[in-house]
TORTI-533426 format. One record per residue (C-alpha): residue in one letter; z negated, x, y negated. Coordinates in steps of 0.1 Angstrom, whole numbers, plus 5000, padded with zeros to 4 digits. Layout:
// TORTI-533426
AZXY
...
This chain:
// TORTI-533426
X791213515935
X792313215918
X793913255883
X796013065858
X798613285844
X800713305814
X804013455821
X806013355790
X804813265756
X805412875751
X805312785788
X802612635810
X800012855827
X800912895864
X798012895893
X798413185913
X796513355942
X795813715939
X794014015955
X790514045944
X790514345920
X787914645925
X786214775893
X787315125881
X785015385864
X782615215840
X783714865851
X782114555867
X783814275888
X782413935877
X782513635896
X783313365869
X781013075864
X782412935834
X785113025807
X785312815776
X788712745760
X789112885724
X791612815698
X792513185701
X793813105736
X796212855721
X797513145699
X798013345729
X800013085747
X801913005719
X802713375713
X801613385679
X799413705682
X800814055679
X800914275710
X800814025735
X800714135771
X802513905797
X801913835825
X798213775812
X795213565822
X793913405793
X790213345784
X787513535766
X784613325764
X783213425801
X780013365820
X779513525855
X777613685881
X778214075885
X779814135923
X780514505920
X780214785899
X782515105894
X781515485893
X779315565864
X777515215859
X774115205860
X771314935854
X772914645866
X772314475897
X774714265919
X774013915910
X773113985874
X774513715849
X776613865821
X778813725793
X782213885781
X783613825751
X786913875732
X786214245723
X787014445754
X787414815746
X787415035714
X788215415711
X784715485697
X786115765675
X787915645646
X786615575612
X786115215620
X784215275651
X782115535637
X781115315605
X780215035626
X783214825623
X784614865657
X786214495654
X788814675632
X789614975655
X793315015660
X792915075696
X790914815706
X791714605737
X791014235738
X790013985767
X792613745777
X795113885753
X795914255763
X793514245793
X793413985819
X790513725811
X788413435824
X790813155835
X790113285871
X787713305897
X787213665890
X787413935860
X787114285856
X785314415821
X784014735811
X780214725815
X779714845780
X781114545765
X779214285785
X776214105774
X773114015797
X772413665801
X769513475811
X769813385851
X768113045848
X770412895821
X773312675826
X776412875827
X778812595811
X776512575781
X776412975777
X780213015778
X781112865741
X778413115728
X780613395738
X783213335709
X782713015695
X779313095686
X779413475678
X782513435653
X780613145636
X777713405632
X779813665617
X781513405594
X778113305583
X776913675576
X780113725559
X779513405535
X776213545525
X773313325511
X775113015502
X772812715504
X775512435503
X778112525529
X781312375536
X782912375572
X786312305575
X787412235612
X784312085630
X785112205666
X783612445691
X782512695666
X781612475637
X779212245658
X777312555672
X777112705636
X775712355622
X772712425643
X772112765629
X772412615594
X770112335602
X767512595616
X768012805584
X767412505561
X770812525547
X772712205535
X776412175554
X779511945546
X781811895574
X785411855568
X787711735595
X791411605605
X791911295584
X790710985605
X789011185631
X785810965631
X784711115663
X784211495649
X782611325617
X780011145639
X779311465657
X778811645625
X776411385611
X774511395643
X773911755639
X772811705602
X775611725579
X774711575546
X778111465543
X781311445565
X784911355555
X788611435559
X789911805550
X792011675521
X788811525502
X786511665478
X782711695486
X780311475466
X779111815451
X780612155446
X779912385475
X778312725473
X780512865502
X783012745527
X784012875562
X787512785575
X787412755614
X790812525613
X793812775613
X795812565585
X796512785557
X797012475531
X793112445536
X792512775516
X793512615482
X791512305492
X788312485500
X788512715469
X789012405448
X785712265464
X783612595459
X781812635426
X782312945403
X781113265421
X781313105453
X783013245484
X785613115513
X785713275546
X788613245568
X787313265606
X790513235624
X792313525642
X795513335632
X796313095604
X799412915591
X800913055557
X798813015527
X800812805503
X801512905466
X798412805444
X797512865408
X795513135399
X792712895384
X791512815419
X790613185426
X789413265390
X785713225382
X784813505405
X785513315435
X786213515467
X788513485496
X787813695527
X788813715564
X786813785595
X788613995623
X787213985657
X783714055665
X781314355671
X779014405700
X776214395674
X777314055664
X777213915699
X773514075707
X772213935673
X773813595678
X772613545716
X769013635702
X769113365674
X770713125700
X767913195723
X765113145698
X766812825683
X767812685717
X771312595707
X772812315725
X776612335730
X778511995737
X781012065763
X783611885785
X784212045819
X787712095835
X788412245866
X790412585867
X793312415876
X793112185847
X793512475821
X797012345808
X795312005802
X792112145785
X794612345762
X796512045753
X793211835745
X792112105721
X795612125706
X795711765698
X791911725689
X790711535720
X788011775727
X784711695713
X782512015711
X784112295735
X786112265766
X784812485796
X786712555827
X784812585856
X786212775889
């Protein structure tokens, strides 16, 4: 198998050849057709997440075909297309797992972080944590749904019934969520890096009522806002833009420190909440919605060996929509 491997945080990924692995009990081996590049992959490569395993193959927005199944796996045939997301394993016994919050399990494992992921030609996954996908769809278009789409959906559920929504950071997740908001009849405003006319134009093409810089105030107070950009300084900005009783949801797994801010920005029963990881229920719900809506991701393809360039393009904002590696 071919793989792009992180050996040390802060260093470039290395291309390697490895023996093709065999699936263990409960596992499947998947031949990767496409793997989208997520901002969380940048946090993995930069060593910004706890419990980082190295060496590790990053990547957790995976679409591929089942090649082999381990002992105890039933109901899936070779050649079936599946998706693999960030959540790779949970204990199933703790308070969080038993209460439908497996995303908070203290014993969870994560694809491309604590287990090898999809920046490769093959990957091993637990069958119970895969998602069946249509065999006639474009795997490159499906790949961004496996995290960017799912995390956007969980953030929207956390936001609640806000009618005028602010999206801070208009990249892979926001451009998919924008299509859900439009389908639901909600209005959204897009906030991008100052001067990022490309992302603002993309937002407007997807129905944004307004698009501007993240340091600007929107033309009307927001009912709620979702932060996809991992920039702590945007938290006070979003709270300032949200009306009393509104909610700000932080959707990133990692964020720079939130600066000191006056209590008046939070006062008025504004709420600040975070979204952590995903549950399999989130994945099933979102994929069902995506199929009904016909969500159309905007993608830029890269060869597997170009993973470092894809990560750099994502870091510097040169990717419109989602970057996707194709082995």
